[in-house]
N, C-alpha and C positions, 0 to 999 in steps of 0.2 A: 326343275329337279322335281323328284318325287316329293309330295307333301308328307309331313310327319303326322302319324296317327296319334294326336294328342288326345289322352283319355280324360274325360271330365267326370267328376264325382256328382251323382244326382242326390244331393243331400238336403238341400233347401227346399222349403215348401211355399206355398201360396201365402203364407202368413206374412212374410217380409213385404210382399207386393201390397197386401191389404193395410199393413201399418203405414207404409208410405203413403198410401192414398189418404188415409185418415189424418196424418200429421201434416200434410201440405196445406198451406193456407189457400182457400179458394176465393177467386175475385167475386164480388157482388154482382149478380146477374143483371141488376138494373143499370149498373155503371159500366158493365163490360162492353166491348165492341160486339157488333152483331154476329161475328163469326168466332167468338171467344170460346165457346163451349166445345170440348172435345170429350170423347168417351173412352174408357179403358176396359178391357176385358182380360181377366185371369184365366189362362189356359194351360197353366202349369200341371194340372192334373193329367193332361194328355201326354205328359212326358212318361207316365207309368203305364206299363202294359204287361199283361200275363202272356208271354210269348207261346206257352204251352196250350193257349186257349185261342184257337183261330177266330171265334167270334169277338173276343176282345181286341185282337190285332185288327180286325175290320172295323170295330167300333173307333178306335183310336185314329186309323188311317182316314175313315169317312168324315169325322168330326173335324180333324185338323184340316184336311183339305178343303171342306166347306168353309171354314172360318177364314183361312188364307184367302180364298177366292172373294168372299164377301168383303174382306178388308180392302183387296185390291179395287174392287167396285166402289166402295164408300170412299176410299181416298184418292180417287182419280183426279178430282178437281181441288181437294183441300185436305189438310192434316186433320182428319176427323176421328179415326178409330185407331187406338194404340192397344197392342196386346202384349202381355208378360208370358214368355215361354222359354226362351233358350237359356241353357245354363253352361257356364265354363269356368274352369279355375276355382270351383266351389262356390260360385256366386250366381245369382239371378241376373244376367246380363242386361235384360230389358229393364228390370226395376232399377238397376244402377244408372242406366242412361236416362231414365224418366227423372229420377232424383236430380242428376246433374243438369239436365236441360231446363230444371223447374226451379233453379236457384241462381243466385248471382254468380256471374263468372268472375274470378279474381286473375286478372292478368298478371303477367310476368313483370310488367312495368309498375305494378302496385295499383293501378286503377281497377275499377270495377265496371260491370255492365249487366243490366237486367237479363235474366235468363229467358230463353226463347219461349217457354211455356210458363214463366213465372206468373203472369197476369191473365193467364187463361183459366176460365171455370172448367172443372173436370167432374164428370159423372161417371160413376162405376156401373157397369152393366154386370149382372149377377147369374144370368143363365143363357144357354144357347136360344131358347125360345125368345127371351127378351131381346136378344141381339137380332134376330130374324124380324121380330116385331119393330124394333127401333128403325131398322133400315130396310123395310119391306119396298120402299120406293125405288131402290137402286137395282132390284132384280126383277126380271119379268116372269120367270119360271125355271124350267130344269133342262139341262142336257144330260141324258143317260149315257152311261159308258159300260163297257163289258169287261168284268174282271178277267174272263177266261181269254181275253185278247188284251194284255196288260198295256200295250201302246195306246189303246183307246182313251186311257185317262189323260194323256198329254194332247190328244186331239180335242177332247172335251174341255180341257183347260183353255185351248186356243179359241175354240168357239165361245166360251164362257165370257173371256175378256172382250171379244168383238160384239157379242149380241146380248151382254148383261144377263148371263145365265148363271145358275148354280149347278156344278157338275156333282151328279149323284151316281153312285155304283148301283147298277141294277142287282137286286137282292130281294127277292120275294119273301124272305124269313122274316117272321114276326118280330117286330122290335128293332129291325135294322132301319137305317136312316131313309132308305127308299119306302119302307113301310110307314114310317112316321111322318114323312114329308109329302109323299106323292100317293101311294096306293090306299092307305088306309082311309076309310070314310070318317074315322075319328081323328085323323091327322089334319094337315094343312091343305092337303089335295092340291099341290102346286102344279101347274099345268106343264106337261112335257112338251117343250117347243122343238127340240132336236134330239134324234136318237142314233146312237152308235151300236144299237142292239135291236133285233127284230121285235115286233110287237108281242110275238109269242114267247119272247125270251131266248130265242135261239141267236147264236152269234151271227152279226151282219157280215163281218169279214171271216172268210174261210181259207183264203190262200188257193182258191179254185175258180176257174172260169174267168168271168169279167169282175173288175173292182166295181162293187155296187154303185149305181148312179153314175158311171163313167163309160167310155168306150175302151178303157184300158185293159189290157190283159192282165190277169193275176200275177204277180211276182213269184207266186208259189209259197208265199209267207203271209199269213194273216196279219202278223206284226207289221210287215212292210206295206202291206195293201192299205192299212188304216192310214199311214203316212202319205202314201200316194193319193189317196182320197183327199187328205188335208191339203196337199199341194195343189191338186186341181181345183178344189172348191174354195180355198182361202188364201193361199200364197200367190198362185199366178193371177187371179182377179184383184190382188192387192187389197184385200179386205182386212188384213192384218197389217200391223206395224213391222215392216220388213227390217228394221234396224234393230228390233228388240227380240232376242232369242232366249229361251230358257232350256238347258240341258240338265235334266233332273232326272233321277230314277223313276221309272213307271210303276205300274201296280204289281210288277214282279216282287216288290218289297213286301206284299201282303203274305207271300208264302215264304219269303226270305228276310225277315226282319233282323238283320244283323246288327251288332253293336248297339251304342246308345239309340234310343227311339228317334231322337231330334236328327239322326243322320239321314232320315228320309227327305230331309230338306223341304218339306211341305210349305213350311212358313216363309221360305224364300220366294215363293211363287207370286205373292201379291203384287210385286213391283211389276213384274211382266204382264200380269192380268190388267193392271191399272194402266199400263201403256199399249194395251191391245196387241201384244206380241205373240210369239208362237213357241211351242214347247216340242222337244224330242229327246230320244235316248235311244242311241244306236252305236254299234260297234265300229271303230275306226279301222278294224282289220279286214282285209279281203282274203286272207289266206286260211281262215278257219270260221267255222258256224259259231255263233254265240251260244253260250250255255242257256240263254233264256229263250232261244228258238233254234235247237240243235238240228232240226230237219229241214231248215230253209236251204235253197240252192246256195252253194259257196259264193260268198261275196255279196249276198242280198243286202245285208245291213250296211256294208260300205258303199254300195250304189245308192241306197236310199239317203244315207248321210249327205253324200255329194249332191243328190237331187234336191234335197231341202235347201242346202247352202247356194247351189246354183239358182234355184228359184228366186231367193232372197237377193243374190248378186245381180241377176238380170232384172228383178223388180226395181232395183235402185240404179239401174244402168251402170253399175260399177263405180258409181261416183259417191258412195257414202260407206262409212264403216258399219259393220254390223256387230253389235254387242252380243255375246253368248254368255250369260251368267251360268255358273254351275261347273261341273267337273265329272271325270269318269267315275262311276260308282265303283272303285276298284276293288273294294272288299267283297264285292257281290257279283259283278260282271266284267268280262272282256279282259282280265288279267289272269296271272298264274297264282294270285294270292287265295290261300285257303281252299274253300269250296268253289271259287268262281271257276275253276276248271279250264282256264286258257292257257296258252303256251307263252305268251307274251308278259315280260315283266311290267311293273308299274310304271317305271320311268319311260321306257319306250312307248308305251301306251299313251301316257300323257304327251309325249313329244309328237307322236302320230296324229293325236287329236288336235293339237295346236296347229300342226302343218296343215292339216285339211282346212280348218277354219281360216288360217292366214291366206290360203290360195284363193279364197272367195271374199276377201277383204273382211273376214270375221275376226274378232279378238276376244279373248278370254277374260271374264271377270270370275277368277277360278276358285269357287267355292268348294274346295276340296276337304274331304274327311281328314282328322276328325273335327276341325273347326269349321265345317260347312255350313252349319245351320245359322240362319239370320232371320229376324222377324222386323217388321216395321219399316222396311225400305220405302214402301209406298207412302208412308207417313213422313219419313225423313226427306223425301224428294222436294218437299214445299218449303224447307228451310231457306230464308233469304240470304243468300251467299253475298259476300262483298265482291266487287268487280276485280279486286287484285288483293293478294296476301304476299307482301314483299318479304324477302329474306335478307339476313345480314351475312354477306358473303365476303371472303378475304380478297385483298388487293396486293399488289406488289409492295406498297407501303406497309401494309400490316405484316407481310412476311419479313420485311427488313426489321421491324420493330421486335418481331418474335425471334430474330436472329436465325431464321431459317435459310437465308441466302447470304452470300458474301458480297463483297464490293463490286464484283464483276456480274452481279444478279444471277450467279450460279447457285443452285441448291447446295448447302453445306454437305460435307462427307458424312451422312447419316443414312440409315435405313428408314425410310419413311413408310409407314404402315397405316392403311385404311381398312376399317371393318365394315363391309355391307351388312346392315341390319335388316334382314328380310324375314320371312317372305310375306310381303303385304301386296299380293297382286289380286286379293280377294277382298270385297267389302266385309264379307262374313268374318274373315280372319281378323281383320282391323277391329271390327266392332266386338268380337269376343275376346281378343287378347289384350285390347287397350286398356280396360279398366284396371288390370293388374300391372302391365308393363309401364303404360305411360305414367302410372301413379307410384312408380317405384322409388324410394327415397334417394337412390343415388343418381337419378336423372338430373342433369345439369352440371354434374361433376366432371364428366369426361366427354369428349366429343363423339356424338352418336349420329349416324347417318340413317335416318328413318326412311327405308325404301317404300314409302307410300305411294302406290300409283295414283296420280291425279284424278284419273277417271273415276275412282271409287267414291268420290264426292257425289256422284249422282244418286247412289244409293245411301250413302251416309253423310250427307252435308253437314248436319249439325255437329257431328264428330269431328269432321276435318276442320271446321271453324274453331271448335274448341281447342284442338292441338294448336293451332297458330296463335290463339289468344293466350295461350298458357306456356308457350314454348320458351326456353331459356337460351342463352348466348350460346350454349353448347349443343342445341338441337339443330340438325340440318336436315333438309329434305331433298331426296333425289327421287328418282322413279325407279321402280323395280322392272320386272321382265320386259325389257325392250321398249319401254314408253308408256303412253297412256292406255294401257292394256297389254295383256300377255299375247305376243305374237313372235313368229320368226320373220324377221325382216327380209330375208333372202327370198321368202315365199311370196313376196309381192313383186319380185323382180323377175322379168322374162328370162328364160323360159320357166313359167310356173308349172312344175311337172305334174301336178295333180288336177288342175283346173284347165290349163292351157289358156287361161285368161290373158290378156294384155297386162303391161306393166302397171300396177297400182300403188307404187310406193308414194307417189304424190298425194294420194288420197289419204293415205296413213299419216304422212307428214302434215297435212292440213289439219286432220283431226288432232294431232298431238300439239301443234302449235297453239290452239286455243287453250287447252288445258294446262300446258306448260306456262303459258303467259299468265293465266289467272292465278296460278300458285307459285309463280317465280320460280319454277323448277327449270334448270337449265343444264342438267346432266342425267344421263342414263346410268343408273347404279350397276345394271347387269343386263346385257343383251343375251337372250337365250337363242341360239341357233337350232338346238334340238337336233333332229336328223336332216333338217334342211342345210343347204350349203352355208359354209362359214361366210360371214360378212367380209366383202372385199373393200378395198380402199375407196372405190367409187360410190359405194352403198354408205359407207362411213361419212363420206362427204356430204351426201344427199341427208343423211339423218342429222347432221350438224346444224341443220336449219332450225331445229327446235331444241337441240342439246349442245349449244356452241361451247360451254365450259368443259365438257369432257364426256367420256363413255368408257364403261368397263365392258370389255368383250368376252366372248366364251372361250375362244381357243387362240392359240398363237405363242410365240416366244420373244416378241419385241415389243416395245412400247415405242410411242412416236406421235406425230401430229398429221392431221389432214387439213386441207384448206376448207374454210367455212365460207358462207355466202356473205359474211359481214366484214371481209378484208382481213380477217385474222386467221388463226389456226385453232383446231380442236384437238386436245390431247386424247389418246386412248391407251389402253393397257389391258391385257387379258387377265381374267381372274387367276389368282394362284391355286386356291384349295378352299374346300368347305372344311369348317372346324366344328366339333360338336360338344366340346367341353372346355372349360378353362385350361385344365391340365394338358389336355391333348393339343390345344391351340397354342399353349406355351411352348411346347416341343416343335410344333410346326414353324411357328413364327421364328424361334431362335434358330432352328435348323436352317432356315432360308438367309440368314444373315451372312454376309461376305465381308472381309476387310480388304483394304487397299484396292478397291474397285471404282471408288467414286461413290456419289450417291445412288442409292437403290430405291425402288418403288414396288412395294408389294401390297396386295389387296386380298383379303380373305372374306369368306361369306359365312354368315351365321343364320339360323332360322329360329324365330321367336325367342330371341335371348333378351333376358332383362337388363337394365342397365347395371344392376348389382353384379350379374354374371360378366358383363363386359369390363367392368371396373376390376373384378377379380382377375380376369385375363391380363389386363394392363399391369396390374400389380405384380402378378406372377412374372411376366416377361421383364419388367423394369428391375426386378430383384436380382436378375442374373448379373453378377459382377462383371462378366467378360463380354457377352454379346447384348445383354439387356440395356447396358448403357448407350450402345449405339442406336437403339430403336426409338423412333419419334412417332408416336401416334398421332394421326392428323385426321381432320375431316376430309370428305372427298373432294370438296371445291379447293381447298389448299392443296391436296395430293395432286389434282389435275393441273392446277397452276405451276407446281414444281416441276411436273413432266415437261410442260410447255416451255419453262426457262431452261430445263436441262437440254431439250432439243435445240433451242435457240443458241446455247452456248456451244453445243457441238456442231452446230451448223447442219443437222441432219433431220430429215423426216421420221427416220426410224433408228432405234438403237438396241443393242442387246440387253436384255434384262439382267445380265450378270448373275445368273443364278447358278 
C-alpha cells in the first residue's frame, strides 16, 4: 500500500550529538583491541538548506553525497565511520542509536549485556577536510558526473563503489566542490579517473547518435543512454554486485528539492556503495513520458528499467534474489502527486514498481517517503548477529489454558481479532520509527504483531538484535509484505508477464527460508499481490515452506488451510481492512462482529501505530457492552492456530468468513 508521508520536525541541532560524544566513556587506547577505534562525524548542518538559493542547494547535495559515498568505502570491511544526520519524531535518530548501542542492554529477563560499541574508543571528526584526510587511503580519485543529465549521478555512484572513487558534480563555479577538490590549484587536486562529462565540460550523453563508448544506438534519451552505458560497461561484465541495487532519486532533486531535505535519501547510499552495487531511478510506466525527461520516446524509461533488471537477473543466472533498496520518489516523479505531473496514483505506481522487480527476482527494501532517509547501514552491517533468535509461540495447550478452545479443540464462540502492525518493509522506516514506537510505555501490555521484515537486519542488524533482547511476552514478530522483502509472489510464477522468465518462486523461497529460520519467523503478516495475479492455493502451498504457521493474504472471502511440506497444514485468511485511528478502528471492528455464526477470524492493518494507540483501540472496542464483549484480541500465531483448529473441526480446507 502507499506509504504515509510522515512529517518530521527539524528542531534539534548538532548539540545533542556533541554532548553524547563528550559524555560517553571512552576505552583506554592502550588496552583496547586493535580495531576498537571508530570515528564519528556530525553532518546535521546539512539538513538545512536555503531552497531559494540554487548554490546552497547544490552545496548541500554535493557534500552529503560525498560523505555518504566515502562512508560506504570506509565501512566496506569494518564498522569504522558513523555519522549523525537523520531526524524523525522530533529527535536525532542516529544520536539515539549511537547512545543505545554504546550502553548496556537490559534484557526482558532482567539480565544485562555489554553494548556493541560500549568498549570501543570513539574519535570525533570535526570537518569535511579532516574527514577526507583521515580516510585518504580508501579513495583513489574522482568520477565526474553531469548535472544536466541527472541520471549520471547514479552511474557515478555505481562506478564509485566498484573503483573506490568519489562522485563529484562537474561545476566550474568558484567555491563549488569540484573547484575545491579537483580543479583549483589551491585545492586538493584529486585525479579525475572516470568521466561522465566531456573534458570541455559539455554533456557526454546527448540522446543522439551512438551511446558513447559503445556500438549501441542512442535511445533518444540522454537519461536512458547513461544507464545503457552503465549496463554495457558494468552490469553485463559483472563488475558490480548484481544482487545489490539502489533505487533513489537522481540529481533531478537539485532543481526540485521537495519536502524535508533528508528526503533526497543520499545518506542511504553508503550501504550499496560498500557492497559495490548499482543505482538507478526510472519510471515504471510505459504509457507516459516521465516529467524529468518529457521528450523521450514513449516507454523509454520503462524499457531501461527492465534492461537494468534483466542484466542483473541474467548475470545471476536467475538463481539469486536481487535487493533493491529505495522507493519511487512519488512526491517528485512518476505519480500524479502535486507537481510530479503524472497520471498514475501513488499506490498503482508502487505496485507497478514492485511487480517489475518481482518479475526479475528483485525485492524491495522500501525506503519510502517520508521516513525514507537512513544513515549508517554500512556501519551496522558489521554487527555480529546470533545464529538464531527464537520466539515464544502459542501451542494447543496454551490455548486450552487461556480458555480459547473447547473440549473438542474447537475455538470458542468469539470474534478473534488480530492487528497487523506495519509497515516495516524498509530498514529506514524501522530505524526512524523504533526509537519512539518500541519505547512506548504501553509496549508489553497488549499483544502486538510487529511486521518487521527479517531481511531488514542486513541494513540494521544491531537494531534487530536489540528488539529481540528487549522483547516482552506480548511482542510477536511476523514478516511484512510477502516475506523477507517486498514482492508480489505470483510475479515469480510462470507466466511472468513482464519478464517472460521461467518460474523463480523456489529462488524466493530459498531466500526466505534462511531469514525466517534465523529470526524464528514462521508466518507472513501480509502478502501483497498488488496488480499481479492473486495468490492461488498452489502458490500458498509453496510459500508455506518458510511460513508454515500461517499467512494473511491480500484478497478473497474465505479462510482455510493448505498442505505444507512438513506433513501439516498452514492456515490463511485475507486481510479485512486498513484502519487509520482508534475511533475509526472501533467502528470497523465492531461492525464486523456477527452473532450466532460460530467463531470468527478478522484481521486488520495499521501503519506506524504506537502501542498506546493500539491499546486505545483495544479499550474502545472492549468497552462496547454488546459487541465488544465478544471480541478477543490475539497475536497472529494464536490467530492462525485457531483457524487451523476451526478448519479441522469443520473438516474443510476452506470456510466462509461469516461477515
